[in-house]
N, C-alpha and C positions, 0 to 999 in steps of 0.2 A: 634488679628487683623479679621481673618477667621469669627468670632463669631459676631464682632461687624458689620464686612461688610453685614453679612445675615440681622442683625438687620436693618441696613440703607437701604438695598434693599428693606424690607420689607415695609419702611416707604415711601419710593421713590415710590416704585409700587402702592400703595394706591393712593397717593396724584396723579401721571399720570395717573391712571385710573378712578381716580373720573373725573379728568380733561375730558379725553377721552369721557368718559360717558355724558358728559355735550355738547361736540362737537357733537357728534353721535345725542343726542337728538335734538339740533339746526337742523342736517342736515334732520332729519326727519319731525320735524314741519313745517319748510320752503320749503320743497322742493315743485314744482306744475309741475309734468312733463307734465299734458297736458296745460300748459300757458307757450307760447313761448314769449320772448318780440321783438318787431320788432329792426330792426337797425336802423332806423330813429329816435327811440323815445329818450327822455331825461332822462331816467332812470339811474340812476348811474350803473356804468360795476360793482363794488362791488356787488349790488343789484342783478343785473342777474346771477353772478358767485354765488353769496348765495342761490339764487331761482333754481340755476341748480345741488345744492349740490357740486360743487366743490371745494369751499373753507373750507368747514365743513369736508368732506370727505379727503383734502388732511391732515387738520389738525390732523384729527382721523387717518391717515395712519403713518405719520412722528410720533406722540405719540406710535404707536404700535409698530414700528421700534426700537423707543429707549428703549420702556417696554421691548420688546423681547431680545435686546442686556443685559440691565441690568440683567434681571431674566437668561437670560444663562450664564453671566460673574459669578451670585452669585450661580447658581446650581453646575456649573463645580468645583469652588473651593471651597463651602460649603460641598458638598460631597465627595471631593477629600481624598487623605490618609490623610492629616494632618488637614483637616478640622474637624469641630465640628458635621458633620452628616456623617462621614465617613461608620458608622453601619447603617442598614435599621430602620429607625425610622419615627415619625411624621415630623422631619426637612426635613430627606431625600425625603419622598412621597410629602411633600409639595411644597418643592423648584422645584422637575421636575414636578410636576402636575401644578404649577402655567408656568413655562415653556412651556408646552406642550399646555396649552390654550393660551400662546401669539402668540404661532407659528399659531396657529388656527384661533386666531384675525388678525395677521399681513396677513397671507394667503388669509383671506377675503376681507382686505382693497385692496390689491393687485389686486385680480380680480374684485371687483366692482370700482376699480380705472381705469382699462382697460377694464369694460367692458366685462368681458372674457361669461358671460353666458346669454347676453344679444342680440347679433347677430347683432350690429347696424353696422358692417363694412359690406357695401354693396357691394364692389367690388366683395368678393368671391363669393357671393351669384350671381352676374351678371355672374362671370365666369362658374360658373356651372351650372346656368340654362338658360344661354343663347340662347342653342339648343331649350330647351320648349319653349320660348318665341320666337324665329325665326319661329317657326312651326306655331304659331298662328297669326304670321302680314301677311303672305302672303297665296294665294289659293294654296291648293295642286293640282298637275298634275303629274299622274304617265306618266312617260317615256316611248314611243314606237318608235323605230327606224324604224319600217316598217309603221307606220302612219305618221311620220314625213317626211319619203321619197315619201310616195304615196300623202300625201297631204300638201305640203310645204308653202299654203299659206291659209290654214284653220286658223280661228280665234276662230271659234264659237268651244269653249271646254267645256265641261258639268262638272262643278264643284264637287265634290263629296257632298253627305248631310252634312248639318252643325251639324246634330246630331253627326254623326262619327268624324269631327273636334274635338267637343267639347268634347266627350269622350277622344279622344287622347290625347288631349292637357291636361285634367286634369287628366289623368292616367301618363301623362309626369312629369308634375309640382309635383304631389302627391309623384314620385319618387324621381326626382333630391329635393324634401323637406327633405324627408326619408334621403338621402345621405347626405345633410348637418345638418341634427340633429345628424346622428350618430358622422359625422367628429368633430362637437362640442364637443361631450359626451366624444369622445377619446381624444379632446384636455384639456378638462377640467380635465381628471383623470389622463393624463401624466402630466399635470402642477404641480398637486397637489405632485404627487408621486416624481417626480423629485427634488421638495423642501423640500419635508421631507429626501429624501436620502441624500440631502446635508446637511442640519442639523444634522439629524445621525450621518454621517461620520463625521462632524466637532465636534461634540461631543467626539466621538470615540477617534480622532486624539487629541484633547486637553486631554483627561484623559489619554491617553497612554505616552502623554508629560510630564504631571504633576507625573505618577509613574517614569518615566525616572530621574525626576529633584532627585528623592531620589535616585536614585542608586550609589552606589559608585564606582562600577566597571565599565569600559566603555563599551558602548552599543555593541552588535553584530549585525550581519546582518538579525537576525530574528528579533529584536527588533526594529531595522531601519525601517524594513519593515511594522511592527505593526501601527508605527509612520506616516509613507510616503503613504503609500496604501489609507488611508481614505483620506488625502489630495488631492491624485489626483481624487478620486471618487467624493468629495464633489467639486473641479471645473469645472469636466465636467457634473455634474447634475446641477451645477449654470448656466453654459452655456445654456444647453437644457432648463432650465427654463425660462430665457430671453426670448430665440427664440419663448416658448410656447406661451410667452404672445402677439404676434401679430399673426395674422391669417394666413397672408404670409410667415413671416418666418417660421412658424409651420408647412407649405407645404415643408420645407428643414428638418427639425427636424422630421418628420412624416417619411420620406422615410428610407427603411429599413438601405440603405446604408450609412446612417448617424446617425439617432438614433438608428436602430437597432443594428447596429456595436457598438456603444459607450455604450449600453446597456450592450451587451456580455461582453464586455471589463471589464465595473462596474461591472457584476457578477461575472467573472473569477477574478477580484482583489478580490472582497469581500469572494470569496469562499476560494482561498489560504489565507485569513487574517484570516478568523475563524477558519480553520484547525490548523493554528499556534497559534492564540490566545486560542484555548480550547485544545490543545493537545500537546501543546509545552512546555518543561520543562524552556524555557526561559519566557514563559507567565507571565504576571502580572495578570491575571484575574482569573484563578482557579489553585489550587494547582496540586499534582500529582494524586489525587483520586477524580479529580474533583469536589472539592468544590471549591464555590465562595471565592475569595479573594478581588476582585474589582469592586463593584455591577456596577458602571458605563460603567466599558469598557465590562462588559458581557453581559448586558440587552441592551445595545445600539448597540454592533457586531451583536446582532441576529434580532434588528429591522433592521439593515440596510440590513442586507443579505436579509430578507424577503421583505424589499421593493424595491430592486433591483431584487429580483424573481417575484414580480409581475411586475415589469416594462418590464422584458425581456419576460413574459408570455402573457402581450399584444401584443408585435410583433408577438410571434409566434404562438397566435390564428390567426392574420391575415394571416399569411403564411400558416399555414396548415388550413385554413377554419373549425377551430373547432367553434362550437355554445358555445353562453356563457350561453344557456339554459341546456347545457351537464354537469350539476353540480356533478353528481355521478362521470363522468370518472376524473374531476378533484379531488374529494375526495380520491377516491382509487389512483392516482397518491401522494397524501398528506399521505396515509396509507404508500407508499414505502417510501417517506423523511423521515417521523416521526422514521420509524423503521431503516432506515440509520442512523439516528443520535443515536439511541439506539446501534445500532452496534459499530459506533464510540466511544461513550461515555465508553461503556464496555470494548474494546480492550483498549483505554487508561489505565483504571484501570488495566487490566489482562497484561500488559505489564510492569507496576510497583510493582506487587505482583505476578507473576508467579513464583519466584524463591523461594519464601515463600510457595508454595502449591506443595502439593506431589499427586500422585495417589490416595491413600486412601482417601482424601477429595473430589475425585469424584465419586468412586466407594461404599462408605461404605454406600451412601444414608444418610448422616448426611448433615444436614441445614447448611453449613457454610458460610463465606463470599467467598470463591473462588469457591464451587459449586453455589450460586447465581449470580455471575460475570459469571459464563458459562451459566448460565439460561438465562441471558438478552443477550449474543450472542446467545444462539440458538434460543429466542424467535423472535429476531430482524431479523435474516435470514428466520426464517417462515413467517414472517410478509411481508416481502419485495417479497417472493416468491408467495404468496397467491394474493398478490396487483398486481403483475407485470402479474400474469395469468388472474385476470379479467380483467385488463386495455390492455391486447393482444386480449382478445375475444370480448372485446368493441369496439376494432379497428378495427377489422376482420367483424366484425358484421354492422360497417358502412361502408367500403369499399363493402360489398355484401349487395346492396339495395333489392335483393330477399329475404332475411332471415326475417320473421316477427316473431321472435320468444321472444319478451319482457317477456310473461308471464313465458316462461323457464327460460331466463336470470334472472328475478326477484326470481324465486325459488333457483336456482344455488347461486346467491348472499348472499341469507338470511342463507342458510345454511353454506357457508363460512364466513360471518360475524357471525352467532353464534360462528361458531368456535374460531374466533378470539377474541370474547368477552369475551369467557371462558380462553383463554388462556392469554388475558391481566389483565384479572380479578387475576389471578393466580400471573401473574408477577407483579402486583400492591403490593399486600400482601408481596409476598417475597422480591422483588429488593427493594422497597422503605420503608420497614417494619425496625424495631429497628436489628441491626445486618447486614443489606443488603448493597450491594455497592451504591444504591441511595437516603440511609436515608436521608443525607443532601442535602439540595437544591442545584440542579446544571442542567446539561444536562440530564443526565440519570433520575431524579425525574421528570421533567417536561415533557420529552419526552415519558416516561411511562405513566403517566396519561394522555396526549394527546392523544397516541394511542387508551389507553381505551376507552376515551371518541369519538375519531372519529367512532370505530367500534360500538359503543354503536348507536351513532346516524344512521350509515349505516343499523346497523339492525332494527332500527324504522322505518327508509323510506322504507325499503324494504317490512316488514310489512305490514305499509300504503299502498303502492302499490298493493299489493297481494289483502288487502281487498276492495280497491276500485275496482279494477278487478273483485272478485267476485261478488259486489253489482252490477255493470254493467251490468255482465252474467245474474244475476237474474232478473232485471229489465227488458233485453232483452228477456229472456222467457217470463216472465209474459206477455208480450206486445204481441209476438207472439201468445201465447196461448189464449189471451185475441181476436186476429184477428181472429183464428181458429174458436172460439164460435162464433163470431159474424156472420162470413161467413156459417156457420152451420146453427145457425137460420135463416138468409136470404133463 
């Protein structure tokens, strides 16, 4: 039945997508944004709606929702335990890739229907720029209590120069426009993140429920939490997504007491769920040594926790005043997070094999499964220590504005990144190689390779930064030398 359902979903999906492509083409060819039909004209109402693209866009949005539901239902039941694509392969990847593309199309239609990126809701613009507009409608007069008391009947007041008025008004309008632009960018990013988090959490809950259907024994508290926690997160995220569709309702969702606290709750729920999913004996996602048993629950659990973390980070950046351009601090924090995942995966394996390991496996110098697991724990602790030191140094440097030591900091970071690069290169060879605890695809495999890639990126960035600084200093020295030669000639 599930194989026949996958075939039927593919055929219906192609038919609906072809019809959606036709409506999309009609909407693009009949749209005339610059032409507006007067209310008193005899033009048909349907024709006006067609020219404004409301009818084609509405049909396209409904079709995208139907396709999303169809492909989501197909992906969950086709790739589940008893489905024909329960193992990773062409049907598995095709089912989930089609579902993810349908998510993006449906989200794009919703954004276009509610005109998320156009900024046509002028009420918020007027509220945020009323001060700037009010300053240009009346002439400016500086208050002077002494002058008002001495000359109460004086009517001749000299207005300020019009140039100053125009400059002040222009600067105020530019600052107000930049605030509104940033407001809209944050709204769009959070809207998309909430939508993806709700979808990913729903998939995790459905996958866990599908696994529970095949359990002969009654569910325990851990398994119930794995099923119910994603449902709670999906409900919260979908509510916040609906609030983000309206600019005025987003003022509520963007406040930390509402959106921020709910993001903390979602991240906390998913953090506990991830620990139970990846490191519990009752988990359906992995086995006792971290190998993947159920790909759907494994991958979408990680996608959900990463999405929830990004949403929480957006509120944390706003509160702490962190600049989005300071990407290297975020990368170093990422090193700490990845090393923490390595530590958790290594500890999970060690707790399951510690009774089979003795002291000779660790002191003899032989490359065994036990010694490689201990190496994973040591490497993860070292990476967290080095990353934490760099993050602390960057935070202290940001607080003390008097310290201008970017060049010294770049040299220190390139030395530390070189050390981490060599350390993770050895870890990749020993941990993910044949006979290692991370030879099978799982947390330890992915996190070890990710740590190696991030450390390589940090090294290349620091090297590029030092090279640019050296080139700039050479050019400055040459310019200074040329100025001295010219002055000597004169």
